[in-house]
N, C-alpha and C positions, 0 to 999 in steps of 0.2 A: 900648169897645175897637174899634179899626179893624182890619178884616180884609182881607187881600188877596183879589182877585177870581179865585181859582183859580190853578192853576199847571200847567206842563207840563215834561216831561223829554225831552231828546234824547240818545240814546246812539249813538256811532259804533263800528263794529266792522270789523276786517280779516278777510278770508277766507283761511284757511290750509289747505294740504294736510295731511290727517291723517297720512299715511305719512311725509312728509319734514319737516313742520313749517314749510315755507316759505310765505311770502305768495304767493298765486296771482297771476301776472302778468296773466292774462286768463282769469277764470272762464268756464266754459262757459255756453251759453245755458240749459241745464237748471238750473244753479245760480241764475242770475239769475231764471228763471221761478219756482223754488221760493221764493225770497225774496219776490217780489211776491205770490205766492199766500198765503203764510203771514201776512205783515204787512198786506197789503191797502193801504188808503188811507194808512196811517201809515208806509209804506215810502218812503225817499228815496234817490236815487242820489247818490254823492259824486264828487269830481273824478277819482278813479282807479276803474277797473273793479273793483279788488280791495277796495274799501271800500263799506260800506253804512251807512245811518242809520235808526234807528227813532225816530220823533217821536210821543210819546204824544198821546192826546186830552187835553182839559182835565180836570184832576183836582181833586178836592175835598180829599183827605187822603192820607196815606202808605199807608193800607190799600188804597185804590184803585190807587195807583201800584205797590205790591208785587204785587197781583193781576195787573195788566196786564203788567208786565215779566216776572213769573215765567212766565206762560203764553206770552208772546211768545218769551222766550229758550228755553224748553223746546221749543216748536214749531219754532223755527228750528234749534236744535241737532239735533233728531230728523230734520227734513227734509234738512238739509245732510249729515248723516252718511251718508245713502243715496247721496250723490254723492261721498263721500270727502273732505268739507270740514268744517272746524270754525270756530267763531267765536273770534276773538282780541280780547279787550276791554281790553288795556292801551294806553297812549298811544303807545308805540313798540314795534316788533318788534326783537329783539336782532340779527338777522342780515339783515334785509331789504335788498335792493339797489334803491334808488329808480330807478336807471338802467334796470331791467328792467320798470318799471311802465308801464302804458298809460293815457294820459289819456283821460277820457271824451269821446267825439266829439259834443259838443253846443255850440251857439253860445256859451253863457255860459262854459263851461269853456275853449273854444278861446280866447276873449278873455282869460280869466285867465292861461292859460299864455303867451299872446303878450305880455301886459303885464308879467308878473313873472318869466318865463324860469326860470332855475335855482332861484330861491327857491321857485317853485311846484312845480317838478319834484321838489325834495327833500322836500316836505312830506307825507310818508307818515306821518301822525300822526292820533291819534284823541282827541277830547275829550268831556267831559260838559257839556251846556248845560242850564240851568234857566231857564224863563220864569216870572215871577210877574206877574199882572195887577194894574194899579193904576187908580184912577178917573181919568177924563179931566181933572179939574180939578187933578191933581197935576203939578207941574213935575218931569218925570222926570230932568232933569239935576241939579236941586237934590237930589233924592232919592238919586241915584247918588253925588253928592259926599259925602253924609253917611255912606255905607256903605263908601267906598273903603278905609278903614284896616283893615277886616277881611278884605279879599279875599285877601291873602297867607296868612292862616290857613286859608282854604278850600282854597288850593292845597296847603299842607302836608298836609292830610288826604287828598288825592287823588293825590299824586305817584306816577306809574307808568311813568316813561320814563327809567330809568337807563342804558339801552344804546342805542347807535346805530352801525349799520354795523359790527357785530362788535367794538365797542369799549365798554369800561367808561368812561363819559363823565366820571365824577366829579360828576355832577349827579343830583339826585333827579327833576327834571323837565327833561330835555333838550328835550322838546316846547316848553316855553316859551322856551328859548333860540332854537330855530328860529323860533318865532312872532315873535321880535324882529327877524328879517330882513325881515318884511313891513311895509309902511306901515300905520298905523292898526290895529295888532293888540296893542299893549302896553296900558298904562293909558290911560284916556281923556285927551284934551287938557284943559288947565285952563279949562274952559268953565263960567262961573258959573251959567248958567240956560238955559232952553229957547231964549230969543231969541239968546243967544250961540251955541248949537248950530246954529240955523238960519243965522246969519250965516257960521259956519264952513263949513257945507255949501255955501252960495251962493258963497263965495269959491273953494272947490275946484272946484265945477262951472263957475265962470266961466273958470278957467284950464285946464280940461280934465283936472283931477286926480281927478275923481269924476263918474261918469255920473249922469244924472238919477235913475235908480233904483238908484244905487250904495249900498253898505253900508260902514259902518265895522265893523271886526272886533275892537273893543276887548275887554279882559278883562271888562268889563261895559258894556252899551250899552242905550240905548232902542231897542227893536225898531222897525224901519220898517214891518213888516207887521202887527204886533199891538200892542194897548194894554198892553204889558208892558215890564218891564226884564229883560234877559237876562244871566245869569251865564255867562261863557265862559272864565274863567281855568282851570278845573279840568281835570286830566288825566282820561281815561276810567278807569272803575272796573270791574275784572273782577268783584269781588264786588258783587252787587246791593245788599246792605244798606249798603255804603259810599256808593254813589250816592244811595240814599234818605235817608241821614243828611244829606248835603250839601243835598239839596233841602229837607229839613225845616228845617235851620239857616238857609238862605238865605231861605226864606219867612218864618220867624219874625223874622229880622232886618229884613226889609222891613216887616212889620206893626208891630214895635216902633218902628222909625224913623218910620213914619207917625203913630204915636200921639203922638210929641213934636214934631210938625211945627212948632208955634209957637215952639220953641226952636232951630230949625235956624240954624247959623251958616255963613258963607262959609268955604271951605277955604283956609287960608293957605299960603304957600310952605313954611314949615317943616314943616307937616303933610305936604305932598306929598313933601318930602325923606325923611321917616320912612317913608312908604308905599313909596317906591322902594327904600329900604334893606331894608325887611322883605320886599319882593317878591324882591329879589336873594337874600337869605338863604333864603327859602322854596324857590326853584327850585334853589339850590345844595345846601342841607343838609337840607331837608325837616324831619321831626320831630326830627332831631338838632341843629337850629340853636338859636341864641340870638337873641332878637328885641328890638325896642324896644317897651316897654310902652305901652298905649293912653293912659294918663293921666300917669303919673309919669315916663315916658320913661327908665325904668331897664331894664337887661337882664332878660329874662324867658324862661323855657323855653316850648316849645310847650304843655306842660301848663298852665303858669301863664297863658299868653295865652288859652287856651280858658276857664280859670276867670275871667279878667277879663271876657270876653264874657258868660259866664253870669251874672256878678254885675251886669253892666250891663243885660242883657235876660233876666231869669229866665224859665224855662219856665213858661208858663201854659196849655199844652194838652198832651194826651197825645203828639201828634206832636213838639212841641218837646222834651218830656222824653226821648222816645226818641232824638231826634237828638243831644242833648247827651250822653246816655249812650253811644251808639254812637261818637260822635266821640272820647270819652275812651278807649274800647276800641281805636280805631285807633291813637291815640298810645301806648297801652300795648303793643299787640301788633305794631305796625309797619304802615306803608302798603304798598301793592303794590310800590313801588320797593324798600323794605327787604326784603320777602319775596323778590322776584326776585334781589336781590343775595345774600341768604342761600342761596338754592337754587343759584346759580352757584358760590359759594365752597364750599358743602357738596359739590357734585359734584367740583370740583377736588381737594378734600381726600381724596376717595375714590380718587384716582389716575387719574381720567379726564381727557381732554383738553378744550380750550376748546370744540371743536365739540359735544361731548357735554354740556358744562356749559350752553351756550346752549340746547341742545335741552331740557334739564331745565327751564329757565326757560319755554320755550314750553309744555311740557306742564303746568307748574304754572298758568300763566295760563289755558290752555284748560280745565283742570279746574275752575278757579274760576268759569268762565262757566256751569257747570251750576247751575241754581237751587237744587237740593237741597243744594249745598255752600256756597251764599252765606251 
């Protein structure tokens, strides 16, 4: 059995005012200091001052991941509460005004905002990223191509951005809609192998479209800094167990795909059409959608699609078994997006106004960030 060489998880959070529920336009120096002190070397600054990231150490299993993020979330929540601040772990905040946000004053981010203008300024969004290590002899673009068809399912399981700018968007993942405004942030280009990837980089660098150290931000990509493939399609997960399930599923899928390496086939144009259609349906409808099945190309529910994946790559470890089981519970109980919409509608049904309904959504997401409730 081929095993992946460890994995890592990156969680992005917005910082909100406990009293008002608003995203902080410019957190105080004390808030920033507490974040750095609590997270230490695994703390990362994001493009807005109101957002932070926690990037785990290399992990061996979900038990390690759970222990790390449970402690990290608990310590962050406790420290920030002393400053009147809470962590908001969904992919979008229902009422945040991107115009009020302050871009981080660093050379890299100044360049990003200069290059992408309003697209960058609007991107007050949070994602869940998972790195899985692979051996150096593996062609990472070929590996990615074999896994692309399952990426929309992973998005279905994590949708958490149904609101934007005080509007019900009609999407389960409006974050991925906004991501589509960026270059190189949707599905990877149709690159057959690593050599094609390098030629593509060289082409863009030659015309000034990509810096020498520039990154693609695809839904899944070969990391430039680490010997990993990085899953980036997923919305941020307020409930820790949801994110852990995604990490477990993704790692299992990598391992099982490596296991049948001798049977890899090039990804044809019709397969890419299906992937794009399923991607659209995932961000629009989430777990309520109908999708195109993996093999028979017949309509299938999200539950049926997950069952197809489990039939193709059966669980052979405790982590994989847990991941499949929890994924099924997400589809049964609803993703964060579905829970947020239910809280919004429930509050309106009680006779309260939209402002109060949006605040109920914020309180629900903040409450789910507490590890004990995950």
